VOKOLTI-962062 format. One record per residue: residue number from 1; residue in three letters; x, y, z of N, C-alpha, C, CB in turn. Coordinates in steps of 0.05 Angstrom, whole numbers, plus 5000, padded with zeros to 4 digits. Glycine has a CB too. Layout:
residues N
+-----+-----+------+------+------+------+------+------+------+------+------+------+------+------+
!   n ! res !  n.X !  n.Y !  n.Z ! ca.X ! ca.Y ! ca.Z !  c.X !  c.Y !  c.Z ! cb.X ! cb.Y ! cb.Z !
+-----+-----+------+------+------+------+------+------+------+------+------+------+------+------+
! NUM ! ALA !    X !    Y !    Z !    X !    Y !    Z !    X !    Y !    Z !    X !    Y !    Z !
...
+-----+-----+------+------+------+------+------+------+------+------+------+------+------+------+
END
This chain:
residues 53
+-----+-----+------+------+------+------+------+------+------+------+------+------+------+------+
!   n ! res !  n.X !  n.Y !  n.Z ! ca.X ! ca.Y ! ca.Z !  c.X !  c.Y !  c.Z ! cb.X ! cb.Y ! cb.Z !
+-----+-----+------+------+------+------+------+------+------+------+------+------+------+------+
!   1 ! MET ! 4334 ! 4081 ! 1192 ! 4342 ! 4063 ! 1213 ! 4372 ! 4060 ! 1212 ! 4328 ! 4036 ! 1210 !
!   2 ! LYS ! 4385 ! 4064 ! 1234 ! 4414 ! 4062 ! 1236 ! 4423 ! 4033 ! 1240 ! 4425 ! 4080 ! 1259 !
!   3 ! MET ! 4443 ! 4025 ! 1224 ! 4453 ! 3998 ! 1226 ! 4476 ! 3997 ! 1246 ! 4462 ! 3987 ! 1199 !
!   4 ! GLU ! 4478 ! 3976 ! 1262 ! 4500 ! 3974 ! 1281 ! 4526 ! 3970 ! 1266 ! 4495 ! 3950 ! 1300 !
!   5 ! PRO ! 4547 ! 3983 ! 1275 ! 4573 ! 3981 ! 1262 ! 4583 ! 3952 ! 1259 ! 4594 ! 3997 ! 1276 !
!   6 ! ARG ! 4577 ! 3935 ! 1279 ! 4585 ! 3907 ! 1278 ! 4572 ! 3893 ! 1255 ! 4578 ! 3893 ! 1305 !
!   7 ! ILE ! 4547 ! 3898 ! 1251 ! 4532 ! 3885 ! 1228 ! 4542 ! 3896 ! 1201 ! 4502 ! 3890 ! 1231 !
!   8 ! ALA ! 4547 ! 3922 ! 1200 ! 4557 ! 3933 ! 1175 ! 4584 ! 3922 ! 1168 ! 4559 ! 3964 ! 1178 !
!   9 ! ASN ! 4601 ! 3918 ! 1188 ! 4628 ! 3906 ! 1183 ! 4625 ! 3877 ! 1174 ! 4645 ! 3907 ! 1208 !
!  10 ! ARG ! 4606 ! 3862 ! 1185 ! 4603 ! 3835 ! 1176 ! 4593 ! 3834 ! 1147 ! 4583 ! 3820 ! 1194 !
!  11 ! ILE ! 4575 ! 3852 ! 1140 ! 4565 ! 3853 ! 1112 ! 4588 ! 3858 ! 1093 ! 4543 ! 3874 ! 1109 !
!  12 ! VAL ! 4604 ! 3878 ! 1099 ! 4627 ! 3885 ! 1082 ! 4646 ! 3862 ! 1080 ! 4641 ! 3910 ! 1092 !
!  13 ! ARG ! 4652 ! 3849 ! 1103 ! 4670 ! 3826 ! 1103 ! 4659 ! 3803 ! 1086 ! 4675 ! 3816 ! 1131 !
!  14 ! ASN ! 4633 ! 3798 ! 1088 ! 4621 ! 3776 ! 1072 ! 4621 ! 3783 ! 1043 ! 4593 ! 3771 ! 1082 !
!  15 ! ILE ! 4617 ! 3808 ! 1035 ! 4618 ! 3815 ! 1007 ! 4646 ! 3811 ! 0996 ! 4609 ! 3845 ! 1004 !
!  16 ! LEU ! 4666 ! 3820 ! 1011 ! 4693 ! 3817 ! 1001 ! 4701 ! 3787 ! 0999 ! 4713 ! 3831 ! 1020 !
!  17 ! LEU ! 4693 ! 3771 ! 1018 ! 4698 ! 3743 ! 1018 ! 4684 ! 3729 ! 0994 ! 4689 ! 3730 ! 1044 !
!  18 ! SER ! 4660 ! 3737 ! 0988 ! 4645 ! 3726 ! 0965 ! 4659 ! 3733 ! 0939 ! 4616 ! 3736 ! 0965 !
!  19 ! LEU ! 4668 ! 3758 ! 0936 ! 4682 ! 3766 ! 0912 ! 4708 ! 3751 ! 0909 ! 4687 ! 3796 ! 0912 !
!  20 ! PHE ! 4722 ! 3747 ! 0930 ! 4747 ! 3732 ! 0929 ! 4742 ! 3703 ! 0920 ! 4762 ! 3732 ! 0956 !
!  21 ! ILE ! 4722 ! 3690 ! 0932 ! 4716 ! 3662 ! 0925 ! 4706 ! 3660 ! 0896 ! 4694 ! 3651 ! 0944 !
!  22 ! TYR ! 4692 ! 3680 ! 0887 ! 4682 ! 3680 ! 0859 ! 4705 ! 3684 ! 0840 ! 4662 ! 3703 ! 0855 !
!  23 ! ALA ! 4725 ! 3700 ! 0846 ! 4747 ! 3706 ! 0828 ! 4770 ! 3686 ! 0830 ! 4757 ! 3734 ! 0833 !
!  24 ! LEU ! 4771 ! 3671 ! 0851 ! 4794 ! 3652 ! 0855 ! 4798 ! 3633 ! 0832 ! 4789 ! 3637 ! 0881 !
!  25 ! PRO ! 4778 ! 3619 ! 0822 ! 4784 ! 3600 ! 0799 ! 4795 ! 3614 ! 0775 ! 4758 ! 3586 ! 0792 !
!  26 ! VAL ! 4786 ! 3638 ! 0769 ! 4796 ! 3653 ! 0746 ! 4825 ! 3661 ! 0750 ! 4779 ! 3678 ! 0740 !
!  27 ! LEU ! 4831 ! 3670 ! 0774 ! 4858 ! 3678 ! 0781 ! 4877 ! 3654 ! 0780 ! 4860 ! 3691 ! 0808 !
!  28 ! LEU ! 4868 ! 3631 ! 0790 ! 4885 ! 3607 ! 0789 ! 4889 ! 3598 ! 0761 ! 4872 ! 3585 ! 0806 !
!  29 ! MET ! 4869 ! 3600 ! 0744 ! 4872 ! 3592 ! 0716 ! 4892 ! 3610 ! 0702 ! 4845 ! 3593 ! 0701 !
!  30 ! LEU ! 4890 ! 3636 ! 0706 ! 4909 ! 3654 ! 0693 ! 4938 ! 3650 ! 0704 ! 4901 ! 3683 ! 0698 !
!  31 ! LEU ! 4940 ! 3645 ! 0729 ! 4966 ! 3639 ! 0741 ! 4978 ! 3614 ! 0729 ! 4964 ! 3637 ! 0772 !
!  32 ! THR ! 4962 ! 3594 ! 0725 ! 4971 ! 3569 ! 0713 ! 4980 ! 3574 ! 0685 ! 4949 ! 3547 ! 0714 !
!  33 ! PHE ! 4965 ! 3589 ! 0669 ! 4973 ! 3595 ! 0642 ! 5000 ! 3611 ! 0642 ! 4951 ! 3612 ! 0628 !
!  34 ! TYR ! 5003 ! 3628 ! 0661 ! 5028 ! 3644 ! 0662 ! 5052 ! 3626 ! 0667 ! 5026 ! 3666 ! 0684 !
!  35 ! PHE ! 5050 ! 3608 ! 0686 ! 5073 ! 3592 ! 0693 ! 5079 ! 3569 ! 0674 ! 5069 ! 3581 ! 0721 !
!  36 ! THR ! 5058 ! 3558 ! 0662 ! 5062 ! 3536 ! 0643 ! 5067 ! 3545 ! 0615 ! 5038 ! 3517 ! 0644 !
!  37 ! GLY ! 5060 ! 3570 ! 0609 ! 5063 ! 3580 ! 0581 ! 5041 ! 3571 ! 0562 ! 5090 ! 3571 ! 0571 !
!  38 ! GLN ! 5021 ! 3558 ! 0572 ! 4999 ! 3549 ! 0555 ! 4983 ! 3572 ! 0545 ! 4981 ! 3528 ! 0569 !
!  39 ! ARG ! 4974 ! 3571 ! 0520 ! 4956 ! 3591 ! 0509 ! 4934 ! 3576 ! 0493 ! 4971 ! 3610 ! 0490 !
!  40 ! PRO ! 4914 ! 3565 ! 0508 ! 4893 ! 3549 ! 0494 ! 4877 ! 3565 ! 0474 ! 4875 ! 3536 ! 0515 !
!  41 ! TRP ! 4875 ! 3591 ! 0477 ! 4859 ! 3607 ! 0458 ! 4873 ! 3610 ! 0432 ! 4853 ! 3634 ! 0471 !
!  42 ! GLU ! 4899 ! 3603 ! 0430 ! 4914 ! 3606 ! 0405 ! 4912 ! 3580 ! 0388 ! 4943 ! 3612 ! 0410 !
!  43 ! LYS ! 4904 ! 3558 ! 0400 ! 4901 ! 3533 ! 0385 ! 4876 ! 3533 ! 0368 ! 4902 ! 3508 ! 0404 !
!  44 ! LYS ! 4878 ! 3522 ! 0344 ! 4854 ! 3520 ! 0327 ! 4839 ! 3495 ! 0334 ! 4862 ! 3520 ! 0297 !
!  45 ! PRO ! 4813 ! 3497 ! 0337 ! 4797 ! 3473 ! 0344 ! 4798 ! 3453 ! 0321 ! 4768 ! 3481 ! 0351 !
!  46 ! VAL ! 4797 ! 3427 ! 0329 ! 4797 ! 3406 ! 0309 ! 4768 ! 3402 ! 0301 ! 4809 ! 3379 ! 0321 !
!  47 ! PRO ! 4762 ! 3402 ! 0274 ! 4735 ! 3397 ! 0265 ! 4724 ! 3370 ! 0274 ! 4733 ! 3399 ! 0234 !
!  48 ! ALA ! 4699 ! 3368 ! 0278 ! 4686 ! 3344 ! 0289 ! 4690 ! 3320 ! 0271 ! 4657 ! 3348 ! 0294 !
!  49 ! ALA ! 4693 ! 3324 ! 0244 ! 4696 ! 3302 ! 0226 ! 4723 ! 3289 ! 0229 ! 4692 ! 3312 ! 0197 !
!  50 ! GLN ! 4743 ! 3302 ! 0239 ! 4770 ! 3291 ! 0241 ! 4775 ! 3278 ! 0268 ! 4790 ! 3313 ! 0237 !
!  51 ! VAL ! 4757 ! 3280 ! 0286 ! 4760 ! 3268 ! 0313 ! 4755 ! 3238 ! 0311 ! 4741 ! 3281 ! 0334 !
!  52 ! SER ! 4775 ! 3222 ! 0320 ! 4771 ! 3193 ! 0319 ! 4756 ! 3184 ! 0343 ! 4798 ! 3179 ! 0316 !
!  53 ! LYS ! 4740 ! 3163 ! 0340 ! 4724 ! 3153 ! 0363 ! 4735 ! 3127 ! 0372 ! 4695 ! 3149 ! 0355 !
+-----+-----+------+------+------+------+------+------+------+------+------+------+------+------+
END
């Protein structure tokens, strides 16, 4: 069964839009780390016993 070109274009557009929306938070996080210089993965976690309540 042949798909109409209009429908095929909508499917491709929706796939690309979904991928962009999915990747946007990760890209924004990396961009924030780049501009602020933060490197949270380099900090050592504080043990639970030392955390004050």
